[in-house]
PLY file of the C-alpha trace (Angstrom):
ply
format ascii 1.0
element vertex 465
property float x
property float y
property float z
element edge 464
property int vertex1
property int vertex2
end_header
32.37 -15.48 14.79
30.29 -12.75 16.59
27.12 -11.86 15.20
27.92 -8.26 14.08
24.86 -6.24 15.68
24.62 -3.81 12.91
23.21 -4.48 9.72
24.95 -3.77 6.46
24.63 0.00 5.01
22.70 0.12 2.04
23.28 2.55 -1.23
21.38 5.55 -1.61
21.36 8.86 -3.59
22.78 11.92 -1.62
19.55 13.92 -0.45
20.34 17.49 -2.52
20.63 14.91 -5.37
17.32 13.03 -4.59
15.67 15.89 -3.49
15.73 17.14 -7.39
15.16 13.88 -9.02
12.50 11.34 -9.61
15.28 8.72 -10.38
15.26 5.83 -7.53
16.37 7.24 -4.22
17.60 4.27 -2.52
19.80 2.44 -4.59
19.88 -0.99 -2.49
22.95 -3.18 -2.03
25.46 -4.59 -3.83
25.08 -8.27 -4.55
28.33 -8.74 -2.02
26.42 -6.15 0.59
23.20 -8.63 0.46
25.26 -11.80 0.64
27.11 -10.33 3.84
23.69 -8.85 4.99
21.66 -12.41 4.55
24.78 -14.01 7.10
22.98 -11.55 9.79
20.01 -13.89 10.27
20.64 -17.06 12.63
17.47 -18.99 10.60
15.44 -19.33 14.13
13.62 -22.38 13.75
10.34 -20.93 14.95
10.97 -18.40 11.91
9.47 -15.10 14.02
9.99 -12.84 10.97
7.83 -15.11 8.56
4.37 -15.57 11.08
4.94 -11.95 11.68
4.02 -11.25 7.75
0.19 -10.94 7.25
0.91 -12.61 3.61
3.33 -15.19 5.78
6.41 -14.40 3.41
8.86 -17.24 3.54
11.82 -15.00 4.30
14.52 -16.78 6.16
14.38 -19.24 2.92
14.84 -16.08 0.36
17.48 -15.03 2.75
19.29 -18.03 3.24
19.37 -18.28 -0.71
21.21 -14.97 -0.87
23.34 -15.98 1.73
24.48 -18.58 -0.68
24.55 -16.58 -3.77
21.03 -17.42 -5.40
19.40 -15.04 -5.89
17.14 -15.86 -8.33
16.19 -18.84 -6.24
15.20 -15.90 -3.35
13.75 -14.20 -5.95
11.42 -17.38 -7.14
10.60 -17.58 -2.84
8.89 -15.01 -3.01
6.78 -14.83 -6.01
5.42 -18.25 -4.69
3.85 -16.06 -2.16
2.51 -12.93 -4.28
3.56 -11.36 -7.23
4.58 -8.10 -6.02
8.04 -8.68 -4.58
10.02 -5.74 -5.97
7.46 -3.58 -5.01
7.20 -4.62 -1.41
11.25 -4.97 -1.60
10.51 -1.20 -1.59
7.56 0.17 -0.29
6.59 -2.67 2.75
6.39 -1.30 6.24
8.05 -5.08 7.45
6.45 -6.22 10.76
9.07 -8.97 9.80
11.85 -7.14 10.77
10.12 -5.84 14.27
9.87 -9.80 14.79
13.22 -10.53 14.44
15.39 -12.15 16.74
18.42 -10.68 15.73
17.19 -6.97 16.73
16.66 -8.09 20.36
20.65 -7.40 20.58
21.11 -5.02 17.88
19.63 -3.83 14.35
17.39 -6.64 13.19
18.32 -8.24 9.79
17.19 -5.97 6.76
14.49 -8.34 5.60
12.92 -6.01 3.11
16.05 -4.71 1.44
16.96 -8.33 0.84
13.92 -8.63 -0.65
14.83 -6.01 -3.21
18.04 -7.18 -3.47
16.62 -10.49 -5.24
14.22 -8.70 -7.49
17.59 -6.50 -8.39
19.56 -9.18 -8.90
17.63 -12.74 -9.93
16.20 -13.70 -13.06
12.23 -13.59 -13.44
10.50 -16.48 -14.68
9.59 -16.87 -18.40
6.73 -18.72 -20.10
9.00 -21.50 -20.12
9.06 -21.58 -16.49
6.03 -21.11 -15.75
3.91 -24.61 -15.41
-0.07 -23.75 -15.95
-2.58 -25.83 -13.87
-5.24 -27.30 -15.50
-8.04 -24.77 -16.25
-11.20 -24.97 -13.97
-13.71 -23.18 -16.42
-14.39 -20.50 -13.55
-14.25 -17.29 -14.43
-13.32 -14.83 -11.26
-13.79 -11.13 -11.62
-11.51 -8.72 -9.65
-12.53 -5.26 -9.09
-9.50 -3.05 -8.52
-6.08 -3.78 -9.42
-4.33 -2.72 -6.31
-2.12 -5.01 -4.00
-5.30 -6.56 -2.97
-6.70 -7.12 -6.21
-3.33 -8.60 -7.92
-2.82 -11.10 -5.04
-6.11 -12.69 -5.40
-6.09 -12.50 -9.08
-2.77 -14.52 -8.86
-3.67 -17.00 -6.30
-6.75 -17.76 -8.21
-5.26 -17.66 -11.46
-2.25 -20.82 -10.14
-5.11 -22.71 -9.30
-6.97 -22.88 -12.63
-9.31 -20.01 -12.55
-9.73 -17.75 -15.24
-8.56 -14.19 -13.18
-10.00 -11.06 -15.30
-8.65 -7.88 -13.51
-11.25 -5.00 -14.22
-9.10 -1.18 -13.58
-11.04 2.29 -13.54
-8.20 4.28 -14.24
-5.88 3.92 -17.26
-3.09 2.71 -15.74
-2.51 -0.33 -13.35
-1.66 -0.30 -9.60
-3.61 1.26 -7.50
-1.88 3.13 -5.04
1.33 1.54 -6.03
1.58 3.67 -9.09
-0.78 6.89 -8.58
0.10 7.80 -5.18
3.49 6.05 -4.30
5.67 8.47 -6.75
8.63 6.84 -8.90
11.41 7.76 -7.01
10.08 5.34 -4.46
8.88 2.62 -6.72
10.02 2.59 -10.13
7.40 2.10 -12.49
9.65 -0.74 -14.19
9.95 -2.37 -11.13
5.65 -2.85 -11.25
5.59 -3.44 -14.88
7.84 -6.37 -14.43
5.48 -7.82 -12.29
2.11 -7.13 -14.04
4.53 -9.06 -17.23
4.58 -11.99 -14.87
1.31 -12.27 -13.88
0.11 -12.48 -17.33
2.15 -15.44 -17.73
-0.42 -17.00 -15.54
-3.00 -15.87 -17.38
-4.14 -12.95 -15.66
-6.21 -10.25 -17.53
-6.45 -7.03 -17.28
-8.84 -4.42 -18.31
-8.39 -0.88 -17.61
-10.86 1.87 -18.12
-13.37 -0.32 -16.05
-15.20 1.21 -13.28
-17.37 -0.05 -10.97
-21.30 1.53 -11.05
-20.03 3.06 -14.66
-18.81 0.48 -17.33
-19.69 -2.66 -14.59
-21.81 -3.36 -12.62
-22.95 -6.21 -10.18
-25.64 -7.51 -11.95
-23.55 -7.64 -14.78
-20.42 -9.22 -13.23
-22.47 -11.85 -11.57
-23.70 -13.40 -15.10
-20.76 -13.32 -16.85
-18.46 -14.49 -13.93
-18.55 -17.67 -11.58
-17.62 -15.29 -8.29
-16.27 -11.49 -8.06
-13.73 -10.08 -5.97
-13.94 -6.31 -4.62
-10.47 -4.78 -4.15
-11.39 -1.17 -4.63
-9.26 0.35 -2.12
-9.97 3.71 -0.02
-9.27 6.23 -2.32
-12.10 8.71 -0.68
-10.07 11.89 1.17
-10.82 12.67 4.39
-11.82 16.20 5.32
-10.83 17.59 8.55
-13.88 19.90 9.69
-12.22 22.91 9.26
-13.08 26.67 7.84
-11.07 27.41 4.62
-11.13 23.80 3.29
-13.28 24.86 0.11
-10.34 27.51 -0.81
-8.38 27.03 -3.92
-5.01 25.27 -3.80
-6.08 23.36 -0.92
-5.73 19.75 -2.08
-6.83 16.28 -0.69
-3.07 14.31 -1.23
-4.05 11.04 -2.31
-6.06 13.46 -5.40
-3.09 15.65 -5.73
-1.04 12.81 -6.28
-3.26 11.07 -8.68
-3.68 13.63 -11.19
0.66 14.44 -10.89
0.91 10.58 -11.68
-1.59 10.62 -14.40
0.20 13.60 -15.86
-2.30 16.15 -15.55
-1.82 20.12 -13.86
-1.43 19.97 -10.12
-0.85 23.39 -8.22
2.69 23.42 -6.68
4.63 26.65 -5.74
5.93 28.83 -3.53
5.16 27.64 0.15
3.45 24.31 0.41
1.98 22.95 4.36
1.41 19.21 4.41
-1.15 18.31 6.80
-0.41 14.47 8.39
2.00 12.03 9.69
0.99 9.03 7.11
2.72 7.43 4.42
0.71 9.57 1.94
2.15 12.96 4.25
5.25 11.86 3.19
4.93 11.60 -0.35
3.07 14.32 -0.85
5.65 16.49 0.76
8.49 14.79 -0.59
6.75 14.88 -4.70
5.78 18.82 -3.96
9.76 19.23 -3.29
10.62 17.58 -6.59
8.23 19.75 -8.01
9.99 22.96 -7.45
8.40 24.13 -4.24
10.03 26.90 -2.18
9.52 25.34 0.84
7.61 22.33 2.49
6.25 21.98 6.06
4.72 18.81 7.60
2.36 19.24 10.56
0.97 16.89 12.59
-1.00 17.14 15.66
1.09 14.41 17.59
4.79 13.69 18.39
7.37 12.14 15.96
7.16 8.55 17.71
3.44 8.53 17.01
3.41 9.31 13.40
2.32 6.39 11.34
5.12 6.84 9.14
7.91 4.78 8.91
11.15 5.86 10.71
12.96 5.43 6.87
10.01 7.79 5.10
10.81 10.52 8.00
14.75 10.34 8.03
14.58 10.76 4.20
12.00 13.71 4.28
13.94 14.94 6.89
17.18 14.46 5.16
16.12 16.10 2.20
15.13 19.50 3.44
11.63 18.94 4.98
10.25 20.60 8.03
8.15 19.21 10.62
5.85 21.06 12.97
4.40 18.51 15.94
1.81 18.73 18.51
0.12 21.40 15.65
-3.15 20.78 14.43
-4.77 23.17 11.50
-7.91 25.00 13.22
-8.78 26.96 10.05
-7.52 27.95 6.67
-7.29 31.66 5.80
-8.05 32.77 2.48
-6.54 35.94 0.45
-9.02 38.75 -1.34
-9.20 36.10 -4.88
-10.19 33.00 -3.01
-6.59 31.35 -2.73
-5.45 29.70 0.72
-2.72 32.38 1.57
-2.08 31.22 5.51
-2.80 27.73 7.96
-3.95 28.34 11.09
-2.70 26.09 13.82
-2.64 25.57 17.52
-0.10 23.64 19.62
-1.56 20.44 21.14
-0.20 18.25 23.84
-0.95 14.84 24.53
-4.10 13.58 26.86
-4.72 10.17 27.76
-4.75 6.98 25.61
-7.68 6.51 23.00
-9.09 2.81 22.07
-5.69 2.37 19.71
-3.57 3.22 22.69
-1.85 6.56 21.75
-2.55 9.56 23.21
-4.83 11.85 22.42
-3.94 15.46 21.35
-5.33 18.48 22.71
-5.33 22.01 22.21
-3.50 24.40 24.30
-5.19 27.50 24.91
-4.11 30.60 23.28
-1.24 29.20 21.63
-2.59 29.40 18.04
-0.10 30.81 15.28
-0.05 31.46 11.27
2.12 29.35 8.76
2.37 31.16 4.98
1.18 28.64 2.37
0.36 29.24 -1.25
-0.19 25.14 -1.36
-1.97 22.91 1.44
-2.32 19.10 1.03
-4.21 17.35 3.36
-3.39 13.79 4.32
-5.40 12.84 7.17
-6.46 9.63 5.84
-9.20 7.92 3.29
-12.58 6.04 3.50
-13.58 4.12 1.01
-13.51 4.42 -2.71
-17.25 5.87 -3.69
-18.60 2.67 -4.60
-21.47 2.15 -2.31
-24.27 2.65 -5.05
-23.26 0.18 -7.34
-22.74 -1.93 -4.24
-26.16 -1.58 -2.92
-28.18 -4.65 -1.96
-25.11 -7.16 -2.73
-22.74 -6.59 0.13
-23.37 -4.73 3.97
-21.16 -1.31 4.39
-20.09 0.28 7.25
-21.08 4.16 7.44
-17.52 5.16 5.56
-18.35 2.66 2.53
-16.46 -0.16 3.71
-17.71 -3.56 2.68
-18.41 -5.61 5.90
-17.44 -9.55 5.35
-17.70 -12.67 6.93
-14.35 -14.52 8.60
-13.72 -16.03 5.40
-14.14 -12.26 3.21
-17.31 -13.77 1.73
-20.12 -11.05 1.59
-24.25 -11.56 2.06
-23.89 -12.41 -1.46
-22.72 -15.98 -2.62
-19.57 -15.84 -4.47
-19.25 -12.27 -3.85
-15.76 -11.70 -1.98
-14.25 -8.37 -0.87
-10.35 -7.74 1.05
-7.64 -4.83 1.21
-8.43 -1.29 2.46
-12.41 -1.76 0.86
-12.45 -3.88 4.27
-9.53 -2.96 6.36
-9.25 0.78 5.78
-6.69 2.70 4.87
-3.61 -0.22 5.64
0.01 -1.17 4.38
0.39 -3.05 1.32
0.93 -6.56 2.47
-1.56 -6.11 5.01
-3.93 -6.10 2.00
-1.76 -8.22 0.44
-2.59 -10.98 3.09
-6.25 -10.62 3.69
-6.02 -10.63 -0.29
-4.88 -14.18 -0.28
-6.92 -15.52 2.53
-10.12 -14.29 0.18
-8.38 -16.13 -2.99
-8.28 -19.26 -0.56
-11.82 -19.40 0.26
-13.06 -18.40 -3.74
-11.36 -21.26 -4.54
-13.09 -23.32 -1.99
-16.50 -22.17 -2.94
-15.66 -22.20 -6.75
-15.01 -25.44 -6.45
-17.55 -26.97 -3.82
-14.86 -27.57 -1.30
-16.40 -27.80 2.18
-14.99 -25.27 4.76
-13.66 -27.24 8.10
-16.68 -28.29 10.62
-19.02 -27.84 7.77
-20.64 -30.79 5.26
-19.79 -30.91 1.44
-22.06 -29.49 -0.61
-22.35 -28.31 -4.48
-21.15 -24.98 -5.05
-23.98 -22.73 -5.67
-24.05 -20.63 -8.76
-22.90 -16.98 -8.32
-26.40 -15.34 -8.18
-27.01 -11.65 -6.88
-28.49 -11.92 -3.36
0 1
1 2
2 3
3 4
4 5
5 6
6 7
7 8
8 9
9 10
10 11
11 12
12 13
13 14
14 15
15 16
16 17
17 18
18 19
19 20
20 21
21 22
22 23
23 24
24 25
25 26
26 27
27 28
28 29
29 30
30 31
31 32
32 33
33 34
34 35
35 36
36 37
37 38
38 39
39 40
40 41
41 42
42 43
43 44
44 45
45 46
46 47
47 48
48 49
49 50
50 51
51 52
52 53
53 54
54 55
55 56
56 57
57 58
58 59
59 60
60 61
61 62
62 63
63 64
64 65
65 66
66 67
67 68
68 69
69 70
70 71
71 72
72 73
73 74
74 75
75 76
76 77
77 78
78 79
79 80
80 81
81 82
82 83
83 84
84 85
85 86
86 87
87 88
88 89
89 90
90 91
91 92
92 93
93 94
94 95
95 96
96 97
97 98
98 99
99 100
100 101
101 102
102 103
103 104
104 105
105 106
106 107
107 108
108 109
109 110
110 111
111 112
112 113
113 114
114 115
115 116
116 117
117 118
118 119
119 120
120 121
121 122
122 123
123 124
124 125
125 126
126 127
127 128
128 129
129 130
130 131
131 132
132 133
133 134
134 135
135 136
136 137
137 138
138 139
139 140
140 141
141 142
142 143
143 144
144 145
145 146
146 147
147 148
148 149
149 150
150 151
151 152
152 153
153 154
154 155
155 156
156 157
157 158
158 159
159 160
160 161
161 162
162 163
163 164
164 165
165 166
166 167
167 168
168 169
169 170
170 171
171 172
172 173
173 174
174 175
175 176
176 177
177 178
178 179
179 180
180 181
181 182
182 183
183 184
184 185
185 186
186 187
187 188
188 189
189 190
190 191
191 192
192 193
193 194
194 195
195 196
196 197
197 198
198 199
199 200
200 201
201 202
202 203
203 204
204 205
205 206
206 207
207 208
208 209
209 210
210 211
211 212
212 213
213 214
214 215
215 216
216 217
217 218
218 219
219 220
220 221
221 222
222 223
223 224
224 225
225 226
226 227
227 228
228 229
229 230
230 231
231 232
232 233
233 234
234 235
235 236
236 237
237 238
238 239
239 240
240 241
241 242
242 243
243 244
244 245
245 246
246 247
247 248
248 249
249 250
250 251
251 252
252 253
253 254
254 255
255 256
256 257
257 258
258 259
259 260
260 261
261 262
262 263
263 264
264 265
265 266
266 267
267 268
268 269
269 270
270 271
271 272
272 273
273 274
274 275
275 276
276 277
277 278
278 279
279 280
280 281
281 282
282 283
283 284
284 285
285 286
286 287
287 288
288 289
289 290
290 291
291 292
292 293
293 294
294 295
295 296
296 297
297 298
298 299
299 300
300 301
301 302
302 303
303 304
304 305
305 306
306 307
307 308
308 309
309 310
310 311
311 312
312 313
313 314
314 315
315 316
316 317
317 318
318 319
319 320
320 321
321 322
322 323
323 324
324 325
325 326
326 327
327 328
328 329
329 330
330 331
331 332
332 333
333 334
334 335
335 336
336 337
337 338
338 339
339 340
340 341
341 342
342 343
343 344
344 345
345 346
346 347
347 348
348 349
349 350
350 351
351 352
352 353
353 354
354 355
355 356
356 357
357 358
358 359
359 360
360 361
361 362
362 363
363 364
364 365
365 366
366 367
367 368
368 369
369 370
370 371
371 372
372 373
373 374
374 375
375 376
376 377
377 378
378 379
379 380
380 381
381 382
382 383
383 384
384 385
385 386
386 387
387 388
388 389
389 390
390 391
391 392
392 393
393 394
394 395
395 396
396 397
397 398
398 399
399 400
400 401
401 402
402 403
403 404
404 405
405 406
406 407
407 408
408 409
409 410
410 411
411 412
412 413
413 414
414 415
415 416
416 417
417 418
418 419
419 420
420 421
421 422
422 423
423 424
424 425
425 426
426 427
427 428
428 429
429 430
430 431
431 432
432 433
433 434
434 435
435 436
436 437
437 438
438 439
439 440
440 441
441 442
442 443
443 444
444 445
445 446
446 447
447 448
448 449
449 450
450 451
451 452
452 453
453 454
454 455
455 456
456 457
457 458
458 459
459 460
460 461
461 462
462 463
463 464
């Protein structure tokens, strides 16, 4: 039978309905549709999808299990790689699909959506299903409960170490729960994953901030190793006049305050500046909060936008407007100090920069004004503000990012780092993949196992440099 070049369509709320609710917007597959889509996988011998994944997810195996109708087996294959299978099934940017061989002559297999189907229909393991490893007696501090911290903690716990996750906020998850809105990632999905991590012995403590309740000397005294996964939650500024006007909001701060049920401004006409996933989340959230209109301004074209095509299509379908090849030059306020206009200039694409993307350049005498009651800035983030707490223990770049060795260790024995605090703003799966690498290196350190090419030696105590 000829292979269907078109993927099976998943279910979703209609745009008019979903733009007014925090119910999950994408509803995924029925079991029958998931099995039909899984049958499109040709189970390549070379497994390009698996090796395109930063975490080396065993996609062909969990897809095969779905084709056979065993959603529980599929789920547990995913959980062997990382603990946030349901979250990734809804939010991953799926580089695996770019590598899918089926996609060379049609649409790639819906690998991410099939992972989500395993979470929807598979039975999560309970305590009797978990075979705990023999404890090693080692304690590891995990700083930050975002994707990197959760992946590292679970991998270390599965190796028998006591992993204790310390989180600054009153809720767990990092950007998963204080950045990604609930219509994209329902909170019960994430909570189910947390409960699974607890079965492996991972301990969680909230309201524990590095540099406040926690210090590096104290952590190194009470633990045998420390993993730094504090993410990148410091918003970047545009460096243009008017950024200090009222109702000019960094997107990451605005989204976080909303998720923590703190007051946020949102009325009238909203302008969102940026083209990544954070900009899409902020714009769609503003729409649901009752904005009269939402307009995204981006300095490049649609093909250059960092957000996924699915996010762009969903935002556009919900009624969000896009102004491409335009860049803000200043923010203009009213007599009371509130933002009133965003002045922009039209751009054109010039030569490619170091990243390979064409550099946007302003077109003279093309300025125009956008009426704005709220301007949300989503042009990127720097590392979280823990530089003072880490000074002397790790080397950092000028943005506050932690510099590491190839195995993710730092200059202080026993201190490792991964995720956005090392990579800069990245995808969830990239942070997870790097954290798994760090956890493996931490295990070798804790157990005194020699790295390849080095003589064996006893594990040194974790002390401050």
